[in-house]
N, CA, C and O atoms as a printed pandas DataFrame, in Angstrom:
     atom_number atom_name residue_name chain_id  residue_number  x_coord  y_coord  z_coord
0              1         N          MET        A               1    9.553  -11.233   -2.912
1              2        CA          MET        A               1    9.160  -10.526   -4.111
2              3         C          MET        A               1    9.488  -11.397   -5.326
3              4         O          MET        A               1   10.512  -12.078   -5.355
4              5         N          PRO        A               2    8.599  -11.365   -6.330
5              6        CA          PRO        A               2    8.904  -12.111   -7.537
6              7         C          PRO        A               2   10.041  -11.440   -8.298
7              8         O          PRO        A               2   10.299  -10.253   -8.095
8              9         N          PRO        A               3   10.729  -12.185   -9.178
9             10        CA          PRO        A               3   11.847  -11.592   -9.917
10            11         C          PRO        A               3   11.414  -10.483  -10.866
11            12         O          PRO        A               3   12.201   -9.586  -11.166
12            13         N          LEU        A               4   10.164  -10.531  -11.346
13            14        CA          LEU        A               4    9.629   -9.485  -12.214
14            15         C          LEU        A               4    8.445   -8.824  -11.525
15            16         O          LEU        A               4    7.765   -9.473  -10.730
16            17         N          PRO        A               5    8.180   -7.561  -11.804
17            18        CA          PRO        A               5    7.035   -6.901  -11.174
18            19         C          PRO        A               5    5.729   -7.577  -11.559
19            20         O          PRO        A               5    5.596   -8.107  -12.662
20            21         N          HIS        A               6    4.762   -7.557  -10.642
21            22        CA          HIS        A               6    3.444   -8.115  -10.912
22            23         C          HIS        A               6    2.749   -7.211  -11.918
23            24         O          HIS        A               6    2.720   -5.995  -11.724
24            25         N          LEU        A               7    2.191   -7.766  -12.983
25            26        CA          LEU        A               7    1.669   -6.954  -14.069
26            27         C          LEU        A               7    0.225   -6.503  -13.883
27            28         O          LEU        A               7   -0.271   -5.732  -14.705
28            29         N          SER        A               8   -0.460   -6.946  -12.852
29            30        CA          SER        A               8   -1.831   -6.499  -12.647
30            31         C          SER        A               8   -1.884   -5.464  -11.534
31            32         O          SER        A               8   -1.167   -5.565  -10.539
32            33         N          LEU        A               9   -2.741   -4.470  -11.713
33            34        CA          LEU        A               9   -2.919   -3.445  -10.695
34            35         C          LEU        A               9   -3.960   -3.919   -9.692
35            36         O          LEU        A               9   -4.799   -4.760  -10.015
36            37         N          HIS        A              10   -3.909   -3.392   -8.494
37            38        CA          HIS        A              10   -4.837   -3.783   -7.441
38            39         C          HIS        A              10   -5.748   -2.613   -7.110
39            40         O          HIS        A              10   -5.313   -1.462   -7.076
40            41         N          ASP        A              11   -7.031   -2.923   -6.864
41            42        CA          ASP        A              11   -7.998   -1.878   -6.523
42            43         C          ASP        A              11   -7.747   -1.300   -5.146
43            44         O          ASP        A              11   -7.930   -0.102   -4.930
44            45         N          HIS        A              12   -7.330   -2.139   -4.214
45            46        CA          HIS        A              12   -7.129   -1.717   -2.839
46            47         C          HIS        A              12   -5.821   -2.308   -2.305
47            48         O          HIS        A              12   -5.332   -3.327   -2.792
48            49         N          LEU        A              13   -5.277   -1.641   -1.298
49            50        CA          LEU        A              13   -4.088   -2.126   -0.604
50            51         C          LEU        A              13   -4.388   -2.240    0.876
51            52         O          LEU        A              13   -5.250   -1.532    1.398
52            53         N          GLU        A              14   -3.683   -3.123    1.548
53            54        CA          GLU        A              14   -3.764   -3.237    3.003
54            55         C          GLU        A              14   -2.497   -2.638    3.578
55            56         O          GLU        A              14   -1.400   -2.898    3.083
56            57         N          ILE        A              15   -2.645   -1.832    4.631
57            58        CA          ILE        A              15   -1.497   -1.205    5.280
58            59         C          ILE        A              15   -1.593   -1.470    6.776
59            60         O          ILE        A              15   -2.675   -1.431    7.362
60            61         N          MET        A              16   -0.446   -1.740    7.378
61            62        CA          MET        A              16   -0.427   -2.065    8.801
62            63         C          MET        A              16    0.891   -1.579    9.411
63            64         O          MET        A              16    1.961   -1.742    8.825
64            65         N          ALA        A              17    0.788   -0.986   10.588
65            66        CA          ALA        A              17    1.977   -0.551   11.315
66            67         C          ALA        A              17    2.576   -1.755   12.038
67            68         O          ALA        A              17    1.883   -2.450   12.781
68            69         N          THR        A              18    3.870   -1.997   11.814
69            70        CA          THR        A              18    4.588   -3.069   12.496
70            71         C          THR        A              18    5.763   -2.472   13.255
71            72         O          THR        A              18    5.995   -1.265   13.193
72            73         N          ARG        A              19    6.493   -3.296   13.959
73            74        CA          ARG        A              19    7.655   -2.828   14.700
74            75         C          ARG        A              19    8.746   -2.310   13.757
75            76         O          ARG        A              19    9.479   -1.386   14.107
76            77         N          ASP        A              20    8.854   -2.897   12.569
77            78        CA          ASP        A              20    9.894   -2.516   11.616
78            79         C          ASP        A              20    9.513   -1.333   10.736
79            80         O          ASP        A              20   10.392   -0.636   10.228
80            81         N          GLY        A              21    8.214   -1.096   10.546
81            82        CA          GLY        A              21    7.765   -0.018    9.679
82            83         C          GLY        A              21    6.338   -0.251    9.232
83            84         O          GLY        A              21    5.603   -1.012    9.860
84            85         N          LEU        A              22    5.937    0.406    8.141
85            86        CA          LEU        A              22    4.602    0.222    7.583
86            87         C          LEU        A              22    4.644   -0.892    6.549
87            88         O          LEU        A              22    5.415   -0.831    5.592
88            89         N          ALA        A              23    3.812   -1.910    6.744
89            90        CA          ALA        A              23    3.743   -3.037    5.813
90            91         C          ALA        A              23    2.579   -2.816    4.863
91            92         O          ALA        A              23    1.485   -2.452    5.294
92            93         N          LEU        A              24    2.809   -3.036    3.558
93            94        CA          LEU        A              24    1.779   -2.887    2.538
94            95         C          LEU        A              24    1.705   -4.154    1.700
95            96         O          LEU        A              24    2.726   -4.760    1.375
96            97         N          ARG        A              25    0.466   -4.549    1.349
97            98        CA          ARG        A              25    0.274   -5.687    0.452
98            99         C          ARG        A              25   -1.034   -5.497   -0.297
99           100         O          ARG        A              25   -1.863   -4.691    0.125
100          101         N          PRO        A              26   -1.248   -6.222   -1.410
101          102        CA          PRO        A              26   -2.513   -6.118   -2.145
102          103         C          PRO        A              26   -3.674   -6.645   -1.306
103          104         O          PRO        A              26   -3.514   -7.598   -0.543
104          105         N          HIS        A              27   -4.834   -6.024   -1.450
105          106        CA          HIS        A              27   -6.048   -6.474   -0.757
106          107         C          HIS        A              27   -6.899   -7.264   -1.740
107          108         O          HIS        A              27   -7.382   -6.715   -2.731
108          109         N          ILE        A              28   -7.082   -8.544   -1.468
109          110        CA          ILE        A              28   -7.935   -9.405   -2.282
110          111         C          ILE        A              28   -9.023   -9.923   -1.355
111          112         O          ILE        A              28   -8.744  -10.774   -0.510
112          113         N          PRO        A              29  -10.273   -9.432   -1.486
113          114        CA          PRO        A              29  -11.340   -9.827   -0.567
114          115         C          PRO        A              29  -11.562  -11.343   -0.551
115          116         O          PRO        A              29  -11.612  -11.989   -1.597
116          117         N          GLY        A              30  -11.693  -11.893    0.659
117          118        CA          GLY        A              30  -11.959  -13.312    0.830
118          119         C          GLY        A              30  -10.773  -14.218    0.591
119          120         O          GLY        A              30  -10.936  -15.436    0.512
120          121         N          SER        A              31   -9.585  -13.655    0.475
121          122        CA          SER        A              31   -8.410  -14.481    0.210
122          123         C          SER        A              31   -7.317  -14.180    1.216
123          124         O          SER        A              31   -6.989  -13.018    1.457
124          125         N          GLU        A              32   -6.768  -15.198    1.789
125          126        CA          GLU        A              32   -5.612  -15.062    2.688
126          127         C          GLU        A              32   -4.338  -15.574    2.006
127          128         O          GLU        A              32   -3.331  -15.827    2.668
128          129         N          MET        A              33   -4.391  -15.722    0.686
129          130        CA          MET        A              33   -3.287  -16.309   -0.068
130          131         C          MET        A              33   -2.106  -15.348   -0.238
131          132         O          MET        A              33   -0.981  -15.800   -0.451
132          133         N          VAL        A              34   -2.335  -14.049   -0.149
133          134        CA          VAL        A              34   -1.268  -13.078   -0.382
134          135         C          VAL        A              34   -0.342  -13.045    0.826
135          136         O          VAL        A              34   -0.752  -12.653    1.919
136          137         N          GLU        A              35    0.892  -13.451    0.631
137          138        CA          GLU        A              35    1.863  -13.431    1.720
138          139         C          GLU        A              35    3.005  -12.457    1.469
139          140         O          GLU        A              35    3.713  -12.080    2.403
140          141         N          ASP        A              36    3.195  -12.042    0.211
141          142        CA          ASP        A              36    4.245  -11.082   -0.100
142          143         C          ASP        A              36    3.797   -9.680    0.283
143          144         O          ASP        A              36    2.644   -9.306    0.069
144          145         N          PHE        A              37    4.707   -8.916    0.844
145          146        CA          PHE        A              37    4.413   -7.529    1.179
146          147         C          PHE        A              37    5.711   -6.743    1.169
147          148         O          PHE        A              37    6.798   -7.322    1.185
148          149         N          VAL        A              38    5.597   -5.432    1.141
149          150        CA          VAL        A              38    6.761   -4.558    1.256
150          151         C          VAL        A              38    6.654   -3.795    2.559
151          152         O          VAL        A              38    5.559   -3.602    3.086
152          153         N          CYS        A              39    7.787   -3.362    3.078
153          154        CA          CYS        A              39    7.833   -2.643    4.344
154          155         C          CYS        A              39    8.560   -1.317    4.135
155          156         O          CYS        A              39    9.690   -1.292    3.647
156          157         N          ILE        A              40    7.909   -0.223    4.507
157          158        CA          ILE        A              40    8.533    1.103    4.492
158          159         C          ILE        A              40    9.029    1.345    5.913
159          160         O          ILE        A              40    8.227    1.515    6.831
160          161         N          THR        A              41   10.341    1.361    6.096
161          162        CA          THR        A              41   10.927    1.381    7.434
162          163         C          THR        A              41   10.724    2.720    8.134
163          164         O          THR        A              41   10.588    3.761    7.490
164          165         N          TRP        A              42   10.708    2.673    9.475
165          166        CA          TRP        A              42   10.648    3.876   10.295
166          167         C          TRP        A              42   12.011    4.548   10.263
167          168         O          TRP        A              42   13.022    3.879   10.049
168          169         N          GLY        A              43   12.053    5.836   10.470
169          170        CA          GLY        A              43   13.329    6.524   10.611
170          171         C          GLY        A              43   13.446    7.735    9.715
171          172         O          GLY        A              43   12.540    8.061    8.948
172          173         N          LYS        A              44   14.585    8.394    9.831
173          174        CA          LYS        A              44   14.838    9.630    9.087
174          175         C          LYS        A              44   14.917    9.381    7.591
175          176         O          LYS        A              44   14.360   10.150    6.808
176          177         N          SER        A              45   15.600    8.320    7.181
177          178        CA          SER        A              45   15.690    8.009    5.754
178          179         C          SER        A              45   14.741    6.856    5.432
179          180         O          SER        A              45   14.695    5.855    6.147
180          181         N          VAL        A              46   13.994    7.010    4.357
181          182        CA          VAL        A              46   12.997    6.022    3.965
182          183         C          VAL        A              46   13.668    4.894    3.189
183          184         O          VAL        A              46   14.413    5.136    2.240
184          185         N          GLU        A              47   13.395    3.660    3.605
185          186        CA          GLU        A              47   13.875    2.481    2.878
186          187         C          GLU        A              47   12.689    1.560    2.657
187          188         O          GLU        A              47   11.862    1.372    3.549
188          189         N          ILE        A              48   12.610    0.988    1.465
189          190        CA          ILE        A              48   11.549    0.040    1.148
190          191         C          ILE        A              48   12.189   -1.325    0.978
191          192         O          ILE        A              48   13.120   -1.486    0.189
192          193         N          SER        A              49   11.685   -2.318    1.724
193          194        CA          SER        A              49   12.286   -3.650    1.685
194          195         C          SER        A              49   11.191   -4.710    1.721
195          196         O          SER        A              49   10.021   -4.406    1.949
196          197         N          ASN        A              50   11.585   -5.937    1.496
197          198        CA          ASN        A              50   10.688   -7.087    1.609
198          199         C          ASN        A              50   11.269   -8.001    2.674
199          200         O          ASN        A              50   12.099   -8.855    2.363
200          201         N          PRO        A              51   10.847   -7.840    3.937
201          202        CA          PRO        A              51   11.464   -8.604    5.017
202          203         C          PRO        A              51   11.118  -10.081    5.027
203          204         O          PRO        A              51   11.846  -10.867    5.633
204          205         N          GLY        A              52   10.028  -10.491    4.375
205          206        CA          GLY        A              52    9.673  -11.901    4.301
206          207         C          GLY        A              52    9.199  -12.500    5.616
207          208         O          GLY        A              52    9.231  -13.720    5.774
208          209         N          MET        A              53    8.759  -11.673    6.569
209          210        CA          MET        A              53    8.250  -12.175    7.847
210          211         C          MET        A              53    6.738  -12.333    7.755
211          212         O          MET        A              53    6.102  -11.776    6.862
212          213         N          LYS        A              54    6.170  -13.094    8.680
213          214        CA          LYS        A              54    4.716  -13.286    8.737
214          215         C          LYS        A              54    4.122  -12.286    9.731
215          216         O          LYS        A              54    4.706  -12.024   10.783
216          217         N          HIS        A              55    2.957  -11.732    9.388
217          218        CA          HIS        A              55    2.243  -10.799   10.252
218          219         C          HIS        A              55    0.782  -11.190   10.314
219          220         O          HIS        A              55    0.272  -11.853    9.411
220          221         N          ASP        A              56    0.106  -10.782   11.379
221          222        CA          ASP        A              56   -1.328  -10.972   11.516
222          223         C          ASP        A              56   -2.021   -9.786   10.855
223          224         O          ASP        A              56   -2.026   -8.687   11.409
224          225         N          TRP        A              57   -2.603   -9.996    9.685
225          226        CA          TRP        A              57   -3.199   -8.927    8.895
226          227         C          TRP        A              57   -4.656   -8.662    9.259
227          228         O          TRP        A              57   -5.333   -7.924    8.544
228          229         N          SER        A              58   -5.158   -9.239   10.346
229          230        CA          SER        A              58   -6.561   -9.049   10.702
230          231         C          SER        A              58   -6.866   -7.619   11.157
231          232         O          SER        A              58   -8.021   -7.195   11.107
232          233         N          LYS        A              59   -5.857   -6.873   11.597
233          234        CA          LYS        A              59   -6.063   -5.500   12.076
234          235         C          LYS        A              59   -5.526   -4.453   11.104
235          236         O          LYS        A              59   -5.187   -3.342   11.511
236          237         N          CYS        A              60   -5.449   -4.803    9.827
237          238        CA          CYS        A              60   -4.915   -3.860    8.850
238          239         C          CYS        A              60   -5.992   -2.867    8.413
239          240         O          CYS        A              60   -7.179   -3.071    8.668
240          241         N          THR        A              61   -5.565   -1.798    7.758
241          242        CA          THR        A              61   -6.458   -0.801    7.198
242          243         C          THR        A              61   -6.411   -0.915    5.682
243          244         O          THR        A              61   -5.333   -1.028    5.099
244          245         N          VAL        A              62   -7.586   -0.884    5.038
245          246        CA          VAL        A              62   -7.654   -0.990    3.580
246          247         C          VAL        A              62   -7.688    0.418    2.993
247          248         O          VAL        A              62   -8.490    1.253    3.411
248          249         N          ILE        A              63   -6.810    0.675    2.021
249          250        CA          ILE        A              63   -6.714    1.987    1.376
250          251         C          ILE        A              63   -6.813    1.799   -0.138
251          252         O          ILE        A              63   -6.715    0.679   -0.639
252          253         N          TYR        A              64   -7.007    2.906   -0.860
253          254        CA          TYR        A              64   -7.089    2.848   -2.317
254          255         C          TYR        A              64   -5.719    2.867   -2.981
255          256         O          TYR        A              64   -5.562    2.320   -4.072
256          257         N          GLY        A              65   -4.742    3.473   -2.362
257          258        CA          GLY        A              65   -3.438    3.510   -2.989
258          259         C          GLY        A              65   -2.471    4.437   -2.276
259          260         O          GLY        A              65   -2.816    5.107   -1.302
260          261         N          VAL        A              66   -1.259    4.455   -2.786
261          262        CA          VAL        A              66   -0.180    5.287   -2.245
262          263         C          VAL        A              66    0.193    6.304   -3.307
263          264         O          VAL        A              66    0.504    5.940   -4.441
264          265         N          VAL        A              67    0.162    7.578   -2.941
265          266        CA          VAL        A              67    0.551    8.638   -3.868
266          267         C          VAL        A              67    2.072    8.734   -3.925
267          268         O          VAL        A              67    2.655    8.849   -5.003
268          269         N          GLY        A              68    2.709    8.685   -2.756
269          270        CA          GLY        A              68    4.159    8.774   -2.715
270          271         C          GLY        A              68    4.645    9.141   -1.328
271          272         O          GLY        A              68    3.884    9.167   -0.361
272          273         N          ILE        A              69    5.927    9.421   -1.264
273          274        CA          ILE        A              69    6.567    9.815   -0.006
274          275         C          ILE        A              69    7.070   11.247   -0.176
275          276         O          ILE        A              69    7.854   11.542   -1.078
276          277         N          LEU        A              70    6.611   12.120    0.698
277          278        CA          LEU        A              70    7.005   13.525    0.666
278          279         C          LEU        A              70    8.121   13.733    1.671
279          280         O          LEU        A              70    7.916   13.582    2.876
280          281         N          GLU        A              71    9.307   14.080    1.177
281          282        CA          GLU        A              71   10.464   14.283    2.057
282          283         C          GLU        A              71   10.655   15.772    2.302
283          284         O          GLU        A              71   10.890   16.538    1.368
284          285         N          LEU        A              72   10.553   16.177    3.568
285          286        CA          LEU        A              72   10.782   17.560    3.968
286          287         C          LEU        A              72   12.080   17.626    4.770
287          288         O          LEU        A              72   12.744   16.606    4.955
288          289         N          TYR        A              73   12.444   18.809    5.244
289          290        CA          TYR        A              73   13.696   18.968    5.990
290          291         C          TYR        A              73   13.685   18.205    7.310
291          292         O          TYR        A              73   14.703   17.640    7.708
292          293         N          SER        A              74   12.541   18.186    7.991
293          294        CA          SER        A              74   12.514   17.591    9.324
294          295         C          SER        A              74   12.024   16.147    9.352
295          296         O          SER        A              74   12.399   15.398   10.254
296          297         N          CYS        A              75   11.192   15.732    8.384
297          298        CA          CYS        A              75   10.645   14.367    8.410
298          299         C          CYS        A              75   10.056   14.022    7.046
299          300         O          CYS        A              75   10.036   14.845    6.131
300          301         N          GLU        A              76    9.581   12.791    6.934
301          302        CA          GLU        A              76    8.941   12.321    5.717
302          303         C          GLU        A              76    7.472   12.027    5.996
303          304         O          GLU        A              76    7.103   11.670    7.115
304          305         N          TYR        A              77    6.634   12.180    4.962
305          306        CA          TYR        A              77    5.213   11.871    5.064
306          307         C          TYR        A              77    4.852   10.880    3.971
307          308         O          TYR        A              77    5.320   10.997    2.838
308          309         N          LEU        A              78    4.020    9.906    4.313
309          310        CA          LEU        A              78    3.493    8.955    3.347
310          311         C          LEU        A              78    2.114    9.447    2.940
311          312         O          LEU        A              78    1.229    9.584    3.785
312          313         N          LEU        A              79    1.922    9.714    1.647
313          314        CA          LEU        A              79    0.658   10.240    1.152
314          315         C          LEU        A              79   -0.202    9.088    0.652
315          316         O          LEU        A              79    0.178    8.383   -0.282
316          317         N          LEU        A              80   -1.380    8.895    1.285
317          318        CA          LEU        A              80   -2.264    7.778    0.975
318          319         C          LEU        A              80   -3.587    8.273    0.411
319          320         O          LEU        A              80   -3.991    9.408    0.664
320          321         N          ILE        A              81   -4.262    7.418   -0.356
321          322        CA          ILE        A              81   -5.619    7.678   -0.816
322          323         C          ILE        A              81   -6.533    6.798    0.029
323          324         O          ILE        A              81   -6.526    5.574   -0.108
324          325         N          GLU        A              82   -7.320    7.422    0.902
325          326        CA          GLU        A              82   -8.181    6.677    1.820
326          327         C          GLU        A              82   -9.562    6.396    1.255
327          328         O          GLU        A              82  -10.131    5.337    1.519
328          329         N          LYS        A              83  -10.119    7.335    0.474
329          330        CA          LYS        A              83  -11.435    7.113   -0.110
330          331         C          LYS        A              83  -11.503    7.814   -1.459
331          332         O          LYS        A              83  -10.744    8.743   -1.734
332          333         N          ALA        A              84  -12.424    7.354   -2.291
333          334        CA          ALA        A              84  -12.593    7.922   -3.621
334          335         C          ALA        A              84  -14.075    7.953   -3.963
335          336         O          ALA        A              84  -14.833    7.072   -3.556
336          337         N          ILE        A              85  -14.480    8.966   -4.710
337          338        CA          ILE        A              85  -15.864    9.118   -5.121
338          339         C          ILE        A              85  -15.899    9.142   -6.643
339          340         O          ILE        A              85  -15.236    9.969   -7.269
340          341         N          SER        A              86  -16.669    8.239   -7.239
341          342        CA          SER        A              86  -16.823    8.205   -8.690
342          343         C          SER        A              86  -17.748    9.331   -9.113
343          344         O          SER        A              86  -18.893    9.399   -8.666
344          345         N          VAL        A              87  -17.252   10.229   -9.985
345          346        CA          VAL        A              87  -18.050   11.379  -10.401
346          347         C          VAL        A              87  -18.567   11.256  -11.828
347          348         O          VAL        A              87  -19.551   11.910  -12.175
348          349         N          ASP        A              88  -17.930   10.434  -12.671
349          350        CA          ASP        A              88  -18.362   10.330  -14.056
350          351         C          ASP        A              88  -17.648    9.155  -14.725
351          352         O          ASP        A              88  -16.795    8.503  -14.122
352          353         N          HIS        A              89  -18.015    8.900  -15.983
353          354        CA          HIS        A              89  -17.352    7.887  -16.799
354          355         C          HIS        A              89  -16.789    8.560  -18.056
355          356         O          HIS        A              89  -17.396    9.487  -18.592
356          357         N          LEU        A              90  -15.661    8.102  -18.510
357          358        CA          LEU        A              90  -15.073    8.578  -19.755
358          359         C          LEU        A              90  -14.511    7.363  -20.477
359          360         O          LEU        A              90  -13.554    6.752  -20.003
360          361         N          PHE        A              91  -15.094    7.007  -21.616
361          362        CA          PHE        A              91  -14.684    5.816  -22.365
362          363         C          PHE        A              91  -14.720    4.559  -21.480
363          364         O          PHE        A              91  -13.772    3.773  -21.468
364          365         N          GLN        A              92  -15.814    4.383  -20.748
365          366        CA          GLN        A              92  -16.050    3.237  -19.871
366          367         C          GLN        A              92  -15.035    3.118  -18.724
367          368         O          GLN        A              92  -14.806    2.026  -18.203
368          369         N          VAL        A              93  -14.442    4.229  -18.344
369          370        CA          VAL        A              93  -13.500    4.266  -17.218
370          371         C          VAL        A              93  -14.050    5.241  -16.187
371          372         O          VAL        A              93  -14.465    6.345  -16.539
372          373         N          HIS        A              94  -14.056    4.845  -14.923
373          374        CA          HIS        A              94  -14.535    5.715  -13.852
374          375         C          HIS        A              94  -13.568    6.874  -13.645
375          376         O          HIS        A              94  -12.350    6.702  -13.712
376          377         N          ILE        A              95  -14.124    8.053  -13.394
377          378        CA          ILE        A              95  -13.330    9.216  -13.017
378          379         C          ILE        A              95  -13.612    9.464  -11.552
379          380         O          ILE        A              95  -14.766    9.628  -11.156
380          381         N          PHE        A              96  -12.558    9.493  -10.740
381          382        CA          PHE        A              96  -12.698    9.639   -9.297
382          383         C          PHE        A              96  -12.286   11.023   -8.860
383          384         O          PHE        A              96  -11.434   11.667   -9.472
384          385         N          LEU        A              97  -12.914   11.466   -7.780
385          386        CA          LEU        A              97  -12.596   12.757   -7.184
386          387         C          LEU        A              97  -11.923   12.540   -5.866
387          388         O          LEU        A              97  -11.566   13.505   -5.189
């Protein structure tokens, strides 16, 4: 991870299940240059880390984003945005449903 947060937002993310947890990284079409990723570990308590290991990202799933982690009494859920539909424009910005 860089010492400061990356200042640009990404349109899509890549997510992949690994032995350590769910790995997430920015999706840049046609580029294999992105090597940094974060890992949300498996288990009762959620931990987010940057393990710095290499993975084969050819079988990843592309998503629009992560809403958050919902913690309930028995388990946690990762809330993802899988698809979006543009319904209108407001001040040259797409409004998605």
